[in-house]
N, C-alpha and C positions, 0 to 999 in steps of 0.2 A: 625106615619106618613105612608103616602100612598108613595106605593111606583106604578107607571105609567109604566105600561108595553107596549112597544110599539107595535104599531097594526101588524095583519096579516101580512104577505107580500105572495107572488106566482109569482114567474119570471119563464117567459117560453123562453126558448132562441130555438130557432127552423131554421130548414132548414141549417141544419148542415151537409156541404161536407162530412167531412171526421172527427170521432172521435174515436181518441186515448184512450185506455185505461191506460196508464203506465204499465201494466201487464207482460211480456214477453210469459206468455201462448194463452194470447189473448189479441192482441196488438191494433188489430180495431174491433171498436164493431157493430153490423148491429143495426145504431140508428143516427136519424137524430136531435131528440128533446132531451132537457134537461128541466127538473122539479125541482125548487127548492121551498121550501116552510120553512119560517121562516127560511133563510141562510142557509137550508140543503140540501142536494138533497137529493129527496125522491121519482125520476125516471127518466129512460134513455130510450129512446125506441124511435118507430117511430111515426111522429105527430098526427098518426088517432088513435094511441092507448094510446094517454095520456091525461088527463082530463086538458084541459087548462082555463077552466071554472073559471071567477072570478080573471083571473089572475093580478094581480096589475102593473106589468110590461112584455112586452113582447118584445125580441129579436131578429131580425131577423139576423142571421148570415151570409145570401146571399152566402152561399155553403162554406163560410171559413171551416177552418181544426182547430178545438177543442183541447187540449190538458191540463191534469192536471198538477197542478203548479209544478214545479220540482224544488228541492235544491242539488244543490251540494256543498258536504260539505268541498269540497278543492277546495278552488280558491284564484285568486289572483286579484281583482277588481281594474279596472283602467280606467281612462276616460282622455286619452290625456296625457298632462303633471301633471295632478292630482291626485292622488291616495292617499284614504284615510287611516289614519293612523291605523298600526296594533298593535293591543292589545291583552289580554286576558278577556280583559272585555268588550270590543266595539267591536268585531267581529261583533256581528249581525246587526250592523249599516253597517259597511264594505259592507257584502252580500246585505243590502238593496240598498246602493248605487250601486254595482255591475250590479243590476237590477235581481236579484236570488226571487224567490216567494213563496209562501207556498201553 
């Protein structure tokens, strides 16, 4: 059986106005560009220092803030009158319905 590998990807997010690290000891990074190859971040820095050659996708952040996905392990997600059912097995679905990312 032949297993097909997906083609390599190279994503560049540039023109970031503020890049937050998620680390309390260094919350703001001196960077305006993120490079991700094959779904993994491989470089964070200044656009002039990042090799964007061969990028398959380039996103212009237009000066917006970029922050890591956050997980709140104790939430009560609700949307108006609708509340997802809370139980021991389906809690991850409730988190996703409440807008929590990874």
